[in-house]
KETIMI-763241 format. One record per residue: residue in one letter; x, y, z of N, C-alpha, C in turn. Coordinates in steps of 0.1 Angstrom, whole numbers, padded with zeros to 4 digits, always signed. Layout:
AXYZXYZXYZ...
end
This chain:
M+2026+0914+3042+2025+0900+3038+2015+0899+3026A+2012+0888+3021+2004+0887+3009+1991+0893+3012G+1988+0895+3023+1978+0904+3027+1984+0915+3034L+1997+0914+3037+2003+0923+3047+1992+0930+3054L+1984+0923+3062+1972+0926+3069+1961+0932+3060P+1955+0923+3052+1942+0927+3046+1931+0925+3056S+1918+0926+3051+1907+0923+3060+1908+0909+3065L+1904+0907+3077+1905+0893+3083+1897+0883+3075R+1886+0887+3070+1878+0877+3062+1873+0884+3049V+1872+0876+3039+1867+0881+3026+1852+0886+3028R+1849+0897+3023+1835+0902+3023+1828+0898+3011F+1820+0887+3012+1813+0882+3000+1800+0890+2999V+1797+0895+2987+1785+0902+2985+1777+0895+2974E+1764+0897+2974+1756+0892+2963+1759+0899+2950T+1760+0892+2939+1762+0898+2926+1750+0906+2922V+1752+0919+2920+1740+0927+2917+1733+0922+2905G+1720+0920+2907+1711+0916+2896+1712+0901+2893V+1720+0894+2900+1722+0880+2896+1719+0871+2909P+1708+0865+2910+1705+0857+2922+1715+0845+2923Y+1720+0842+2935+1729+0831+2936+1721+0818+2940V+1724+0808+2933+1717+0795+2935+1725+0787+2944T+1719+0782+2955+1727+0775+2965+1729+0760+2961L+1721+0755+2953+1722+0741+2949+1734+0740+2939R+1745+0733+2943+1757+0733+2935+1760+0719+2930D+1766+0719+2918+1772+0707+2912+1784+0703+2921Q+1785+0690+2925+1795+0686+2934+1807+0680+2927F+1808+0680+2914+1818+0674+2906+1832+0678+2911Y+1835+0691+2912+1849+0695+2915+1851+0692+2930D+1841+0694+2938+1843+0692+2953+1848+0677+2956T+1843+0668+2948+1846+0654+2951+1859+0648+2944L+1866+0656+2936+1878+0651+2930+1889+0648+2940P+1896+0637+2938+1907+0635+2947+1918+0644+2945R+1926+0647+2956+1938+0656+2955+1950+0647+2952V+1958+0652+2942+1971+0646+2939+1982+0653+2945N+1990+0646+2953+2001+0653+2961+2014+0654+2954A+2016+0646+2943+2029+0647+2936+2028+0653+2922F+2035+0664+2919+2033+0670+2907+2037+0661+2895D+2047+0653+2897+2051+0644+2885+2040+0634+2881Q+2030+0632+2890+2019+0623+2886+2009+0629+2877L+2010+0642+2876+2000+0650+2868+2002+0650+2853T+2014+0644+2849+2016+0642+2835+2008+0629+2830Q+2002+0622+2839+1995+0610+2836+1980+0613+2833S+1975+0610+2822+1961+0614+2818+1951+0607+2827E+1954+0596+2833+1944+0590+2841+1941+0597+2854R+1950+0607+2857+1948+0615+2869+1937+0626+2867Y+1932+0627+2855+1922+0638+2852+1908+0632+2850A+1899+0640+2855+1884+0637+2853+1878+0646+2843T+1868+0641+2836+1862+0648+2825+1851+0658+2831I+1852+0670+2828+1842+0680+2833+1829+0677+2827P+1818+0677+2835+1805+0673+2830+1799+0682+2819E+1790+0677+2812+1782+0684+2802+1774+0695+2810G+1772+0706+2803+1765+0717+2810+1774+0728+2816W+1787+0724+2819+1796+0733+2825+1801+0744+2814W+1807+0754+2819+1812+0765+2810+1827+0766+2813I+1834+0769+2802+1849+0772+2803+1851+0787+2801G+1858+0793+2810+1861+0807+2810+1875+0810+2806A+1877+0821+2799+1890+0825+2795+1891+0841+2796A+1902+0846+2799+1904+0860+2801+1919+0863+2798D+1921+0874+2791+1935+0878+2789+1936+0893+2786I+1947+0899+2787+1950+0913+2785+1953+0915+2770V+1947+0924+2763+1950+0927+2749+1964+0934+2749N+1973+0930+2741+1986+0936+2740+1994+0936+2753S+1994+0925+2760+2002+0924+2772+2017+0925+2769T+2021+0920+2758+2035+0921+2754+2039+0936+2753G+2031+0945+2748+2034+0959+2748+2035+0965+2762L+2027+0960+2771+2028+0964+2785+2041+0960+2791V+2045+0948+2788+2058+0943+2793+2069+0952+2788E+2068+0956+2775+2079+0965+2770+2079+0978+2777L+2067+0982+2783+2067+0995+2791+2070+0993+2805G+2073+0980+2809+2077+0978+2823+2066+0976+2832Q+2053+0973+2827+2042+0972+2836+2040+0958+2841F+2050+0952+2846+2050+0937+2849+2040+0934+2860K+2041+0942+2871+2032+0939+2883+2018+0942+2880K+2015+0952+2872+2002+0956+2868+1995+0945+2860I+2003+0938+2851+1998+0927+2843+1993+0916+2852N+2002+0912+2861+1998+0901+2870+1986+0905+2879M+1985+0917+2884+1974+0921+2892+1961+0920+2885V+1961+0925+2872+1949+0924+2864+1945+0910+2861G+1955+0902+2858+1952+0887+2855+1947+0880+2867A+1952+0883+2879+1947+0877+2891+1934+0882+2895A+1931+0894+2891+1918+0900+2895+1906+0892+2889V+1908+0885+2878+1898+0876+2872+1894+0865+2883I+1904+0859+2888+1902+0848+2898+1896+0854+2911S+1901+0865+2915+1896+0871+2928+1881+0874+2926A+1877+0881+2915+1863+0884+2913+1854+0872+2913L+1859+0861+2906+1851+0849+2906+1850+0843+2919M+1861+0842+2927+1860+0836+2940+1850+0843+2949N+1850+0857+2948+1840+0864+2956+1826+0863+2951A+1824+0863+2938+1811+0861+2932+1805+0848+2935L+1814+0838+2936+1809+0824+2939+1809+0821+2954K+1811+0832+2962+1810+0831+2977+1820+0821+2983G+1832+0820+2976+1843+0812+2982+1841+0797+2979E+1831+0793+2971+1830+0779+2967+1841+0775+2958A+1846+0763+2959+1857+0758+2951+1853+0757+2937F+1862+0761+2928+1860+0759+2913+1874+0758+2907P+1875+0751+2896+1889+0750+2890+1893+0763+2882F+1905+0767+2885+1910+0779+2878+1925+0778+2877V+1931+0785+2867+1945+0785+2866+1949+0800+2862F+1960+0805+2868+1965+0818+2866+1975+0817+2854G+1974+0826+2845+1982+0826+2833+1992+0838+2831G+1993+0846+2841+2002+0858+2841+1994+0870+2836D+1990+0870+2824+1982+0881+2819+1967+0878+2818G+1963+0868+2825+1949+0864+2824+1947+0851+2832A+1936+0844+2829+1932+0832+2836+1923+0823+2828G+1923+0810+2832+1913+0801+2826+1906+0794+2838F+1894+0790+2835+1887+0784+2846+1875+0776+2841A+1867+0769+2850+1855+0763+2846+1845+0765+2857V+1832+0766+2853+1822+0768+2863+1810+0759+2860S+1802+0756+2870+1790+0747+2868+1779+0755+2862P+1769+0749+2857+1757+0756+2852+1751+0766+2862Q+1751+0762+2874+1745+0771+2885+1753+0784+2887D+1766+0784+2883+1774+0795+2886+1777+0804+2873E+1771+0800+2862+1774+0806+2849+1770+0821+2849A+1758+0824+2855+1754+0838+2854+1763+0847+2863A+1766+0842+2875+1775+0850+2884+1789+0852+2878A+1794+0841+2871+1807+0842+2865+1807+0852+2853R+1796+0852+2846+1795+0861+2834+1795+0876+2839D+1787+0878+2850+1787+0892+2856+1801+0896+2861A+1807+0887+2868+1821+0890+2874+1831+0893+2863L+1831+0886+2852+1840+0888+2841+1837+0902+2834A+1824+0905+2832+1821+0918+2827+1826+0930+2836R+1825+0928+2849+1829+0938+2858+1844+0940+2858V+1851+0928+2858+1866+0929+2858+1870+0937+2845A+1864+0933+2834+1868+0940+2821+1866+0955+2822R+1855+0959+2828+1852+0974+2830+1862+0980+2840W+1865+0973+2851+1875+0978+2861+1888+0980+2855A+1893+0970+2847+1906+0972+2840+1907+0984+2831L+1896+0986+2824+1896+0998+2816+1896+1011+2824T+1887+1011+2834+1886+1023+2842+1898+1027+2850E+1904+1017+2857+1915+1019+2866+1928+1020+2859F+1930+1013+2848+1944+1012+2842+1944+1014+2827D+1932+1017+2821+1931+1018+2806+1936+1006+2799I+1934+0994+2805+1938+0981+2800+1925+0974+2794E+1926+0970+2781+1916+0963+2775+1917+0948+2777M+1907+0942+2782+1907+0928+2785+1897+0921+2775R+1901+0909+2771+1891+0899+2765+1886+0890+2775V+1873+0888+2776+1868+0878+2786+1857+0870+2778A+1856+0857+2782+1846+0849+2774+1842+0837+2783L+1830+0832+2780+1825+0819+2785+1821+0810+2774V+1826+0798+2774+1824+0789+2763+1817+0776+2768P+1806+0772+2762+1799+0759+2767+1808+0747+2764V+1809+0739+2774+1817+0726+2773+1812+0718+2761T+1799+0719+2758+1793+0712+2747+1800+0716+2734D+1802+0729+2732+1809+0734+2720+1823+0730+2719V+1830+0730+2731+1844+0725+2731+1845+0711+2726R+1836+0702+2731+1837+0688+2726+1832+0687+2712A+1823+0695+2707+1819+0694+2693+1831+0698+2684A+1841+0705+2689+1852+0709+2681+1863+0698+2681G+1860+0687+2688+1870+0676+2688+1880+0676+2699V+1879+0685+2709+1888+0685+2720+1880+0683+2733D+1886+0683+2744+1879+0680+2757+1885+0689+2768V+1878+0688+2779+1883+0695+2791+1883+0686+2803R+1894+0683+2808+1896+0674+2819+1904+0681+2830V+1901+0678+2843+1907+0686+2854+1912+0676+2865A+1922+0680+2871+1927+0674+2883+1930+0684+2894R+1932+0680+2907+1935+0689+2917+1948+0686+2923F+1958+0695+2923+1971+0693+2928+1972+0699+2942Q+1975+0691+2952+1976+0696+2966+1990+0701+2968V+1991+0714+2969+2005+0720+2971+2008+0721+2986S+1998+0721+2995+2000+0722+3009+1988+0717+3016D+1988+0717+3029+1977+0712+3037+1964+0721+3034G+1967+0734+3031+1956+0743+3030+1951+0746+3016V+1959+0743+3006+1956+0748+2992+1958+0737+2982D+1949+0737+2972+1952+0729+2960+1948+0738+2948Y+1955+0734+2937+1952+0742+2924+1948+0732+2913A+1939+0737+2904+1934+0729+2893+1945+0728+2882M+1946+0716+2876+1954+0713+2865+1944+0709+2853F+1946+0714+2841+1937+0711+2830+1944+0703+2819D+1936+0694+2813+1941+0686+2802+1930+0684+2792G+1934+0680+2779+1924+0677+2769+1924+0687+2758G+1930+0699+2759+1930+0708+2748+1919+0718+2748G+1909+0716+2756+1897+0725+2756+1899+0739+2761L+1908+0741+2771+1911+0754+2776+1918+0762+2765N+1928+0756+2758+1935+0763+2748+1925+0767+2736W+1916+0758+2733+1906+0760+2722+1897+0772+2726A+1893+0772+2739+1884+0783+2743+1891+0797+2742E+1904+0797+2746+1912+0809+2745+1913+0814+2731T+1916+0804+2722+1917+0807+2708+1904+0813+2702Q+1893+0807+2706+1880+0812+2701+1878+0827+2706M+1881+0829+2719+1880+0842+2725+1888+0853+2717K+1900+0849+2714+1909+0858+2707+1904+0861+2693A+1896+0852+2687+1890+0853+2674+1877+0861+2674G+1873+0865+2686+1861+0873+2688+1848+0865+2691H+1849+0852+2694+1838+0844+2696+1836+0843+2711Y+1823+0842+2715+1819+0839+2729+1823+0851+2739T+1827+0862+2734+1832+0872+2742+1821+0879+2750I+1825+0885+2761+1815+0892+2770+1819+0907+2770D+1810+0916+2768+1813+0930+2768+1816+0935+2782P+1824+0946+2784+1825+0951+2797+1812+0956+2803A+1811+0955+2816+1799+0960+2823+1797+0975+2821P+1786+0980+2823+1784+0995+2822+1794+1003+2830A+1797+1015+2826+1806+1024+2833+1801+1025+2848G+1810+1025+2857+1807+1026+2871+1806+1012+2878S+1805+1002+2870+1804+0988+2876+1818+0984+2882V+1818+0978+2893+1830+0973+2899+1829+0959+2904P+1840+0951+2902+1839+0937+2908+1843+0938+2923D+1840+0927+2930+1844+0926+2943+1858+0919+2943L+1868+0927+2946+1882+0921+2946+1888+0921+2960T+1879+0919+2970+1884+0918+2984+1894+0906+2985G+1905+0909+2991+1915+0898+2993+1926+0899+2983L+1925+0906+2972+1935+0907+2962+1946+0916+2966S+1959+0912+2966+1969+0920+2971+1983+0917+2964C+1992+0926+2965+2006+0923+2959+2016+0930+2967R+2017+0927+2980+2025+0934+2990+2039+0928+2992W+2041+0916+2988+2054+0910+2990+2065+0916+2982S+2077+0916+2987+2089+0920+2979+2091+0910+2968Q+2098+0914+2957+2102+0905+2947+2113+0895+2952M+2114+0883+2947+2122+0873+2952+2134+0870+2943P+2146+0875+2947+2158+0873+2939+2161+0858+2937T+2167+0855+2926+2172+0841+2924+2183+0837+2934R+2182+0825+2938+2193+0820+2947+2202+0811+2939N+2198+0806+2928+2205+0796+2920+2212+0801+2907G+2208+0813+2903+2214+0819+2891+2204+0826+2882T+2192+0821+2880+2182+0828+2872+2168+0823+2875I+2159+0832+2873+2145+0828+2873+2140+0825+2859L+2137+0812+2857+2134+0807+2843+2119+0805+2842S+2113+0813+2833+2098+0811+2830+2097+0803+2817L+2090+0792+2817+2088+0784+2805+2074+0781+2803L+2070+0780+2790+2057+0776+2785+2060+0765+2775V+2052+0754+2776+2053+0743+2766+2039+0740+2762S+2037+0738+2749+2024+0735+2744+2025+0724+2734P+2017+0713+2735+2018+0702+2725+2013+0706+2711I+2020+0701+2701+2015+0704+2687+2004+0694+2684E+1994+0699+2678+1982+0691+2674+1986+0679+2666G+1981+0667+2671+1984+0655+2665+1996+0647+2671A+2003+0654+2679+2015+0647+2686+2010+0636+2695A+2017+0625+2696+2013+0614+2704+2013+0618+2719P+2002+0616+2726+2002+0620+2740+2013+0613+2749D+2016+0601+2746+2027+0594+2754+2040+0601+2751Q+2043+0606+2739+2055+0613+2737+2056+0626+2744I+2044+0633+2744+2043+0646+2751+2046+0644+2766A+2040+0633+2771+2041+0630+2785+2056+0628+2789K+2063+0621+2780+2077+0619+2782+2085+0632+2783V+2082+0641+2774+2088+0654+2774+2086+0661+2787Y+2073+0661+2791+2070+0668+2804+2077+0661+2816D+2077+0647+2816+2083+0640+2826+2098+0644+2828T+2105+0645+2816+2119+0648+2817+2121+0662+2822I+2113+0672+2818+2115+0685+2823+2112+0686+2838V+2101+0679+2842+2097+0679+2856+2108+0673+2865A+2114+0662+2860+2124+0655+2868+2136+0665+2869L+2140+0672+2859+2151+0681+2859+2148+0692+2869A+2136+0697+2869+2132+0708+2879+2132+0703+2893Q+2127+0691+2895+2126+0686+2909+2140+0683+2915A+2150+0682+2906+2164+0680+2912+2170+0693+2917L+2164+0704+2914+2168+0717+2919+2165+0718+2934D+2172+0727+2940+2169+0731+2954+2154+0734+2955R+2147+0727+2964+2133+0729+2966+2125+0728+2954G+2130+0719+2944+2122+0717+2932+2122+0729+2923G+2131+0739+2926+2130+0751+2918+2121+0762+2923H+2115+0760+2935+2106+0769+2941+2113+0783+2942P+2107+0794+2936+2114+0807+2937+2113+0813+2951A+2104+0809+2960+2103+0815+2973+2112+0808+2983P+2119+0815+2991+2127+0809+3002+2118+0801+3011V+2124+0792+3019+2117+0784+3029+2109+0793+3039T+2115+0804+3042+2109+0813+3052+2098+0822+3046G+2096+0820+3033+2086+0828+3025+2092+0840+3019P+2085+0847+3011+2090+0859+3004+2093+0870+3014G+2102+0879+3011+2105+0890+3020+2095+0901+3019S+2096+0911+3028+2087+0922+3028+2095+0935+3031S+2090+0946+3025+2096+0959+3028+2085+0969+3029W+2088+0980+3034+2078+0991+3036+2084+1004+3031P+2076+1012+3023+2062+1008+3018+2063+0998+3007P+2053+0989+3005+2053+0979+2995+2051+0986+2981K+2058+0981+2971+2058+0987+2958+2044+0985+2952G+2036+0975+2956+2023+0972+2950+2012+0980+2957A+2015+0989+2966+2004+0996+2974+1994+1003+2965K+1999+1010+2955+1989+1018+2947+1981+1008+2938L+1987+0997+2933+1979+0988+2926+1968+0981+2934E+1972+0978+2946+1962+0972+2955+1951+0982+2958A+1954+0994+2960+1944+1005+2962+1934+1005+2951H+1939+1004+2938+1930+1003+2927+1920+0992+2928A+1924+0981+2934+1916+0969+2935+1906+0971+2947A+1910+0978+2957+1902+0979+2969+1893+0990+2971H+1895+1001+2963+1887+1013+2966+1872+1013+2962G+1869+1004+2952+1855+1003+2948+1850+1017+2944A+1839+1021+2950+1833+1034+2947+1839+1045+2956G+1848+1041+2965+1854+1051+2975+1866+1057+2969S+1873+1064+2978+1885+1072+2974+1897+1063+2972L+1904+1065+2960+1917+1058+2958+1927+1062+2968G+1928+1074+2972+1938+1079+2982+1935+1072+2995G+1923+1072+2999+1919+1065+3012+1923+1051+3012A+1920+1044+3001+1923+1030+3000+1938+1028+3001R+1946+1036+2995+1961+1035+2995+1966+1037+3010L+1960+1047+3017+1964+1049+3031+1961+1037+3039K+1950+1030+3037+1946+1018+3044+1956+1007+3041V+1960+1005+3028+1970+0995+3025+1983+0998+3032L+1987+1010+3032+2000+1014+3038+2000+1011+3053F+1989+1015+3059+1988+1012+3074+1989+0997+3077E+1980+0990+3070+1980+0975+3072+1993+0969+3069S+2000+0973+3059+2012+0967+3055+2023+0971+3065F+2022+0983+3070+2032+0987+3080+2031+0978+3093V+2019+0976+3098+2017+0968+3109+2023+0954+3107A+2019+0948+3095+2024+0934+3092+2039+0934+3091W+2045+0944+3085+2060+0945+3083+2067+0945+3097V+2061+0953+3106+2067+0953+3120+2066+0939+3126L+2054+0932+3125+2052+0919+3131+2062+0909+3125I+2065+0910+3112+2074+0900+3106+2088+0903+3111K+2092+0916+3112+2106+0919+3116+2108+0916+3130T+2098+0918+3139+2100+0916+3153+2096+0902+3158G+2088+0895+3150+2083+0882+3155+2072+0883+3165I+2067+0895+3168+2057+0897+3178+2044+0891+3172K+2036+0884+3180+2023+0878+3176+2012+0887+3180L+2002+0889+3172+1991+0898+3175+1978+0890+3175G+1973+0888+3187+1961+0879+3188+1965+0865+3184G+1957+0859+3175+1961+0846+3170+1969+0846+3157F+1975+0858+3154+1982+0859+3141+1997+0859+3144D+2003+0849+3137+2018+0847+3138+2023+0851+3124A+2029+0863+3122+2033+0868+3109+2044+0859+3103R+2053+0854+3111+2064+0846+3105+2059+0833+3100R+2050+0827+3108+2044+0814+3103+2036+0817+3090Y+2029+0828+3090+2021+0831+3078+2030+0833+3066A+2041+0839+3067+2051+0841+3056+2055+0827+3051R+2058+0818+3060+2062+0804+3056+2051+0798+3048T+2039+0799+3053+2027+0793+3046+2025+0799+3032V+2028+0812+3031+2027+0818+3018+2036+0811+3007G+2048+0808+3011+2057+0801+3002+2052+0787+2999E+2047+0780+3010+2042+0766+3008+2030+0766+2998N+2022+0776+2999+2009+0777+2991+2011+0781+2976A+2023+0786+2973+2025+0793+2961+2024+0784+2949D+2019+0790+2938+2017+0783+2925+2028+0786+2915F+2038+0778+2915+2049+0781+2905+2051+0771+2894R+2042+0761+2894+2042+0751+2883+2028+0746+2881K+2025+0744+2868+2011+0740+2865+2010+0733+2852L+1999+0726+2850+1996+0720+2837+1982+0725+2833D+1982+0732+2822+1969+0737+2817+1968+0736+2801D+1967+0724+2797+1968+0721+2783+1982+0724+2778G+1992+0723+2787+2006+0726+2784+2013+0726+2798L+2025+0729+2797+2033+0730+2810+2038+0744+2812K+2036+0749+2824+2040+0763+2827+2048+0761+2840M+2060+0767+2841+2068+0767+2853+2076+0780+2854T+2077+0785+2866+2087+0796+2869+2096+0790+2880L+2109+0788+2876+2118+0781+2884+2130+0789+2888D+2135+0787+2900+2148+0793+2904+2158+0783+2900C+2166+0786+2889+2173+0776+2882+2188+0779+2881D+2196+0769+2881+2210+0770+2879+2213+0769+2864A+2225+0773+2860+2228+0774+2845+2228+0760+2839D+2233+0750+2846+2234+0737+2841+2220+0731+2838T+2211+0732+2848+2198+0727+2847+2190+0735+2836Q+2192+0748+2835+2186+0756+2824+2190+0750+2811A+2203+0748+2809+2208+0743+2796+2202+0729+2793K+2200+0721+2803+2195+0708+2800+2180+0709+2797I+2172+0717+2804+2158+0719+2801+2157+0725+2787E+2164+0735+2783+2163+0741+2770+2167+0731+2759A+2176+0722+2762+2180+0712+2752+2168+0702+2750V+2162+0698+2760+2150+0689+2759+2139+0696+2751L+2137+0709+2754+2127+0716+2747+2130+0717+2732S+2142+0721+2729+2147+0723+2715+2145+0710+2707N+2150+0699+2713+2149+0686+2706+2134+0681+2704A+2126+0684+2714+2112+0680+2712+2105+0689+2702A+2109+0702+2701+2103+0710+2691+2108+0706+2677K+2120+0702+2675+2125+0697+2662+2119+0684+2658A+2114+0676+2668+2108+0663+2665+2093+0665+2662G+2088+0678+2662+2074+0681+2659+2064+0677+2670L+2069+0678+2683+2061+0674+2694+2055+0686+2701I+2063+0697+2702+2059+0708+2711+2062+0722+2704N+2056+0732+2709+2061+0746+2708+2064+0750+2722Y+2074+0760+2723+2077+0764+2736+2083+0778+2736G+2083+0785+2747+2089+0798+2749+2095+0799+2763V+2107+0805+2764+2113+0807+2777+2117+0822+2779A+2117+0826+2791+2122+0840+2795+2130+0838+2808T+2140+0847+2809+2149+0846+2821+2149+0860+2827Q+2150+0860+2840+2151+0873+2848+2158+0870+2861D+2161+0880+2868+2168+0879+2881+2159+0877+2893E+2146+0880+2891+2137+0879+2903+2124+0873+2898A+2117+0868+2908+2103+0864+2906+2094+0873+2915M+2081+0874+2911+2072+0882+2919+2059+0874+2922M+2051+0879+2932+2040+0872+2937+2028+0881+2937T+2016+0876+2933+2003+0882+2935+1994+0873+2942C+1986+0878+2951+1980+0870+2962+1965+0872+2963I+1958+0862+2967+1944+0863+2971+1942+0857+2985V+1939+0865+2994+1939+0861+3008+1925+0863+3014P+1917+0852+3015+1904+0852+3021+1905+0856+3036S+1915+0851+3043+1917+0854+3057+1932+0851+3061I+1938+0860+3069+1951+0857+3073+1952+0847+3085L+1940+0844+3090+1939+0834+3101+1937+0820+3097T+1935+0818+3084+1934+0804+3079+1945+0802+3068D+1946+0789+3064+1958+0786+3055+1953+0784+3040D+1942+0789+3037+1937+0787+3023+1939+0799+3014H+1949+0807+3017+1953+0818+3008+1961+0813+2996V+1959+0819+2984+1965+0814+2972+1975+0825+2967H+1986+0821+2961+1997+0830+2957+2002+0826+2943F+2002+0835+2934+2006+0832+2920+2020+0838+2918I+2029+0829+2913+2043+0834+2910+2045+0835+2895D+2052+0846+2892+2056+0848+2878+2070+0854+2878G+2076+0854+2866+2089+0861+2865+2087+0876+2867A+2096+0883+2873+2094+0897+2876+2095+0907+2865T+2100+0903+2853+2102+0912+2842+2095+0907+2829G+2084+0901+2831+2076+0896+2819+2072+0882+2820G+2081+0873+2825+2077+0860+2828+2069+0853+2818Y+2057+0848+2821+2049+0840+2812+2045+0848+2800T+2042+0861+2801+2038+0869+2790+2050+0869+2779L+2062+0872+2784+2073+0872+2775+2076+0858+2768A+2075+0848+2777+2077+0834+2771+2066+0831+2761A+2054+0836+2763+2043+0833+2753+2046+0840+2740S+2051+0853+2741+2054+0860+2729+2065+0853+2721R+2075+0848+2728+2086+0841+2721+2081+0828+2715M+2071+0821+2722+2066+0809+2716+2058+0812+2703K+2050+0823+2703+2043+0828+2691+2053+0831+2680A+2064+0837+2683+2074+0840+2673+2080+0828+2667Q+2082+0818+2676+2088+0805+2671+2078+0798+2662I+2065+0799+2665+2055+0792+2656+2055+0799+2642K+2055+0813+2643+2055+0820+2630+2067+0818+2622G+2079+0817+2629+2092+0815+2622+2094+0802+2617
end
């Protein structure tokens, strides 16, 4: 399972050399949860991030090249590692983040800036050491974002009783990423031998075949100067089309994603789990835990307080397959008619000078997970297309802009 039996609880450790300050900014904790995704196209649902906060950005250099080499699962694992390392460095305290396929965006309070900076540096070193993958990571002051004429606003989307995800608006997250790619605000990898705490990061679920015809990954980004109400109408139309699909286009079945043994992601997870220990030993541990969980799912046997089949259902309920982060991102299980309608809306909006967009299609979706505990319902699960998804859609959007 998305932990297919990981550790029962996340092992939070002090960030080496960085004292953790217990006095926390309560801004994000007090935000109301929005239960309906279609309400998140409304700007009034978003709250302005306070002065003094920091915006984080991370992505893989040449992720498109890795897609061409078939390294789809590795890309998602490294991208999700950013969020996992931050969650552990901040000791499980809630903070706004968004998964981007080949990276992540997030925001942290002033009290958490040092711990976040250290975690980013460690993830960048880990990606180089374990996979020879170069990552860009950066922290940008909110003050600088606003000085550039954009803003950072955030909302919380409640996807299930146990989990909510941050949604971003205002253009500041995109601005921070652009600055990072231009070489500004970047953080160097930590010294050789440094490792992040990636406890809970896993990728043990099987890929999820389409039930409706295709897995459609789409990215939509507003063009600078386009009227916000016009952009909202475009988003509303796409969201309405998606919601008319079976389960709103959710790629995971009602019963949750399937599992097989041995899991294809076992070696990747071992790279996340072994720390200073043996890679082979970590892989054996993953294989043993996943075998036990696979048996529990297949047989329906309950172990202690753990119900594997209920857990699998919760995984699907908690999954993040649609988001707004200064644009619209969705990975949908889509039929041909709905796909044609969505692409027509996108094409017309692009011709009207409102948006840039990119789409990618594949036969399966995949999932990468962060599981603090299999006995609670607060585990998070990121969905992407199984053969490039968001990364491929982003490359096509760039080509469209250049063309």
